[in-house]
N, C-alpha and C positions, 0 to 999 in steps of 0.2 A: 440513407446514402447506402444503395444497393452494392452489396461485394459480390466481387467474384467471386467463383466457386473452383478448386483444384482438385482432379479427386486423381488418389496414386491404386494403381492397379499391378496385377501381377501374378505369378501363379506363385506357391507358398514357394517360405525359407529363402527369397530371393533380397530379404531386408525392407519389406514395406512399412513395418511396424518402426523400426528404426531410423527411417527417413524421415516418417511421418513426426516422431519424436523431435529428431533435429531440427525440421522445417518450423515446428509449431513451440520449438523450446522448452518444452515441459515433457514430462512422462504422463502419455496419458493414453497409451497405450502399452500393452501386455507384449514383452521381446522373448522368445526363447526361441529355439533350435529347432521343436518341435515344431513340424508346419499344420495349422491350423489350430494355434492358441491364443486367437485376437478374441478377447472375450469383452474388452470392455469399453472404452468411446470411442465413436469410432469417427470422430469428428475434433477439431478444432479452429483456433485463427491461427494468423500468421500475418505480418508485414514484411516488405520487402520494397526496396527504391518508391519508397512511400506510396504504396499501393495495399490495400487492407485486404486480404483475403478467406475464405471458407478452404480449410484442407478435409479431406476425408479420406481414411484409410480405409479400404475396403476388404481389410481383410476378416479373419473367421472360417476363411474356405476348410471345411470337413475332409479328414483324407477319408478315404474311400478309393473305392476300384474304377477303373477306367471310367468307365461313362459316367456315373456320378457327380465325378469330379470333374472332370469336362465341363459337365452341365452346370455347375455351382462357379465354373469359371466362366463361362460365358453368361450366365448369370450377373459375377459384379459388372465384368466388362458393358455388358449392358444397360446396369443400373446406370454407371459411369458417364455414360454416354448420354441417356437421359438428364442428368443433371448437371454435367458439369460444364465447365467454358474451357477448361486445360485440363487436358489429362496426360501424369505421367507416368509413364508405361515402365515399370522397375525390369530387370532382366539382370540373371545373373551372368557375370562378364568373367567371371573365373572359367564358369563352366560350359560357358558357350551358348550358340540358337540350339534351343531345344523345337520340337512339334508342339508342346503346348504355349512357347510363344509365339509361334508361328498361329496357334490357333488363333489366339487373343489379337494375334495383329491383324487377322484378317478382319474382326468384326470392327477394330477400331480405323481400320484404313478406309470401310465404305461410308461411314457414317458421318464424315466430313466435319470433324471434330477437330480441334487444336491437339496434336501430339507430342509430347518430346520424349524420345529415349531415354532411360538411365543405364547405365553400364555399370552395374553395383558390383563391390568389393577388388575396386583397382587399386586399390592402395599401392600395390608395388608395379604401375602398370609399365609394360616392356614396350607399347607402342602398337600391336598389331591386333588385340584383344578387341576391339571393337569392328572390325573392317565388317564380319559376318553379320551383322546385326543391322548395315545398312539395307542387305537385302529385304529387310522387313518392308520397305517403300513409305516408310514415316519419316522420313525427312534426318536431319543432322540427330546424330548420339552422343550424348554427352557421358563422359567420365567420369566416376564418383565411387567413393567411399562413403556411405552412411554412418557408418560407424567411427570413425576419424575424420566424417567432415569435412574431406578433400574432393574436391568438386562438385561443393551443393551450392558457392554461390556463385559457380558459373549456370548451373541449371536454374538458380532461383531466376538470374537475371533474363536467362531465355525466355521462363515460364512467365512475366512480369511482363515482358516485350509484347506476349498472347494475349495475355488478360484484358479484357473490352474494358474500356474509361467507367469509372463508377457514373452511376446515375443519381444526381443530386433531385431529389425528391421535391413536387414544385408546393407552395406554401399553402395549404389546405386547411379551412377545421376541421374537415371530416377526421376522424378517429380511425386508425386504421387498425385492425384487431384479428389477429393470428390464432384462428381454430385449430389448437393442433391435440396430438392424441395418437392410442394408438390405432389401426385399422378397426373397424366395425363397434366402436365407441359410441356413435350415434351421434356425428360431427355434420353429416349430410340432413340429419333428420333435424337437427337442432336449427341449420339454417335455414332449412325449407319453413321449421315454423315460426321464428322471428320473421321472416319474409310474407310469411303464408300461402306460398306457391311450390311448387315443386320446379327447384330454379338446377339442382344437382341432382345426379342417380344416388337413388337410397336401395341398397341392395342387405342381405345375411352375409351374403361374400365378402373377405374383406380384397381393398383395392379395384372396387367398382367405380370408383370416380375417373372418368376418362381423360379429363383437365386439368389442371390450376383453374379455380375460379374465382376471381377478383368480385365482389356484391357491391356495390353503393347503394344505400339505401338510407333515408331519415326517420327519423323518428321523436315527435314532439320537438320538433326544430332542433335538434341536432345531427348533425351527418357521421354517418357509419360508411366504413369501407371494410366488409369481409372478406378475409383470404380465406378459403377452405381448402384445407388441404385432406378431404379426406382418404385420399385414396393413390396409388402409383398411375399413372398412364399408363395403358397397354399401347403405347407407338409401338411397334416393331414386334417382337416380341421380348418379354419380359418376364424369367421366371419366376414358377409359383412360389416359391420359398422366399419370399418378399418382405416378413414381416418384421425381422429384425433391420432390415433396411431402411423400411418407410420413413424411421425418423429424419431421413436427411431431406425430407421433402419439407419437412416441419422447419430445420433450421432455415432454408432459404424465407420462409414466411414468418420467423420469428424477427429475423435480420430485418426485415422492412417494416414490422408493427411498431405502434406505440403502444398494444395494449397485448397479451397475449391471456389468451384464454383456453387453458389444458384441460381436456376431457377427461375424465377415470371413466372406468366401466365397474360400477360399482358392486357388480357382482363378479367382479376378479378381483378386485382392489389394487392398489398399487403395484404396478411392477414394473421391473430395472427397465422396461424403456421410458417407462413414464419419466422413472428418475432422470435418466436422460437427458428428455428435451427439456422435462421441468429446470433440471439443473445448467443448458445452455442458456434459459430465459436469464433465469438469477444470474451465469457470468455476465449476459450481453447487459443485463440490468436494465432489462425490462421490467414495463410496471406489469402484475401477474394477478391472477384469479384462478381459481383451481375449483372446476365443478366436477361434483360426481352424478354421473348420469344412468339413469335405468331405478330412479328411487322407488317408481311403482312395482319393481319386480325385487323389491326388499322387504320380508317379516317384520315389523316393528311391533314395536312395544313400547313401555314408559323409557325414553330416555336413548333411543335408539339413535335417533337423528346426534343426539350429543356424542355419543359413542363411536358413531360412523367419522364425523368430524376429527374428533380425538386420532380416532386410527390412520386416518390420512395426515395427519398432522406430524404424526409419529415419523411416521415414514417419507416424511420429507421436512426434516427438522432443519436442515438449510435454508428454508425459505418460508418462517415461521411469520413471515413479515402479510403473506398473500393471504387475502379473505378466502375462505372456503363456504360452498354452496351446494346445497344438493338438489338435482333437478331430475327431470321427467320432462325429455326430447318430446315421446310420445304425445303424452298428457298436459303437457304445456305447464307443467307445474315450477313455478318460480322462473321460467323461461323467462320473461319479461323483466324480470326483478335481477337478470344479470346485464341490462342495457343499464339500468342505473348505477350497479357497480362499475360497470365499465368506462361510466363518466369519470366516478366519483375517484378513482384508482387513476386514470388519466391525471386528472384535477393535482392530484397529490403529487403526483411527478414531476409536475409541471410547475408546482409551488414555488414561491421565491421569499425568502425570510428577509428583512431586514439586518444588517450588521448590528445594529444596537440590541437587539431580541435575541440573536447568537450567541451575544457576551454576556448577555444577561442569563442566559441559560447557563452559559460556562459557568460564571461565577458562582452559582447559587448552588450547581454539580459541586463545585471545588471546598463550599462548604460544608456541605452534606457528608460528603467523603475527599479525604487529600488525595491527591495524587501518589503513583507510586515512588519509588527510590529504589536506587541500587548503589551500595559500597559506601553510602553514606550521601550521596546524590540524588535527590529530589527533583523529580520534574516538574517543570513548572509552563504554566500556559497564560501566555501573552494575551492572547488575542485570537480570534476565529472569523471567519467570515461564509459565505456559501459562494462558491466558486464554479457553479452547474447547476444542472437539471435535467433530468430522465437519462438517470436515476438522480437527486438531489447529492450533492458533493459539495463536502466542509472540507475548508483547510485551516488547519489550526500551527499557529504560530509558535514554537516551542524552545526550552533552550538546547534543548537534545532528544530527536525524536526516537534513537535508540531505549527512551527511559520507559515508552508508552508500553505498557503490557495490555496482554489483548483482553485480559477482563475489563481492567480501565475502561477500556475505546470500547466495549461491549455495554461499560455503563453508560459512557457518553451516548453512543447511540440510543440506547433507552431514553435519557433524558430528552434528545432530541424529539425523539416518536411521542412523547410525555405533549411536549410544549406543541408540539408544532404537525402531528398526524405523520404523516407522508404513506398512510397504507396501500400497500399494492408494491410498494418499491424498497429498493437496499436505498440504504444512507450510507455512502460511502464518506471515509476521512481519511484526510490525506496529512502529513504535517512536514511543516520546515524548520529549519533551526534558526533563531535568532537569538542576538545576544540583548542583554538586559537594556542596552545603550539602545539597539536598533530598535527594539522592542516599545522604550520607553517615547523615539521618536514617529513612532506610527502611531502611537494614540494620542 
């Protein structure tokens, strides 16, 4: 199901990151009083009024002179307009309307996007602070205090009213594959070589793909849809400092995909932006493959392949389940092998395991290593069953979920992997409390 996207824009130090954290319910962005300090994740997910949506924090503005400062402001506003369904324009209710606010509003007003103005820092609202912001011509102004949570419910009510209805994907046997990664790592070249024709623009200049490209094709009886995210579209004017924001295009592709194929430039190694995109795919529970590209440019000695794979694995330690291969999109080395890997991880993500086998593995695991205990009370696992796919999810019924230690959870996950595979996918375990009597009845 395709989710809507909400972008939070505004000048520095108006509380964008605090609002982002409030909406997402977790601390994903760095929040300080110094303008332009946002360096952490730029995205999150939220749910309100039964609607799930992605949230983009367009923070990270670098403090500088007037010209570059306004240039950065314009860039983030243009980017938000490009990608978002609804834009939250945050202004400082205490300070009042500023020329920079008017600059951003001018961009938003002419683009035809749904905008909600959030007048922030108004925990001590007197009743007249927001009137000047109506002159921006962007409609209703919602007073909030992102730090204290005041008014954020009203803001989200308005945002979710404006979000489009989620689109339910039609049933199809085609595997949807998001090809993601930083600009200029070879994504378009890979697509072209898979298809055997020039279907997308290929250039050494980052950001030259002008439109999102969904490419259906078949190979050896299997249908695929490749979602190419090779660059940001240049509709209108998108400013040149876009690499650290290009992750946003990838997020939507990840949301739509069955399998995420993340491309890493082997000449540069795993970067912070790589880990952001891979981390998002991990958080969303997507089947995941990591492909190091430009293998043809790497000097090779005995063991270079294994050493390179291990270096990638070390830097993406949170996704040890993801298979890694090294390719050359130019020479086509191991390119067709990717299609086999995509089929394999997609099948593993959809795998269903009989309940009898699940409980057999649990019993064997308990015999090999006793569950943990706390203050004389030992964890008891009565039974378990698979409760979902994509990614595989299991529910274990226990005497007390609080007794489950993370190390024993990892042990059980490893036992499930040894028995059932699930290559390329997370294995999610959840726990429900059951009394001895209820457990006996269930059996």
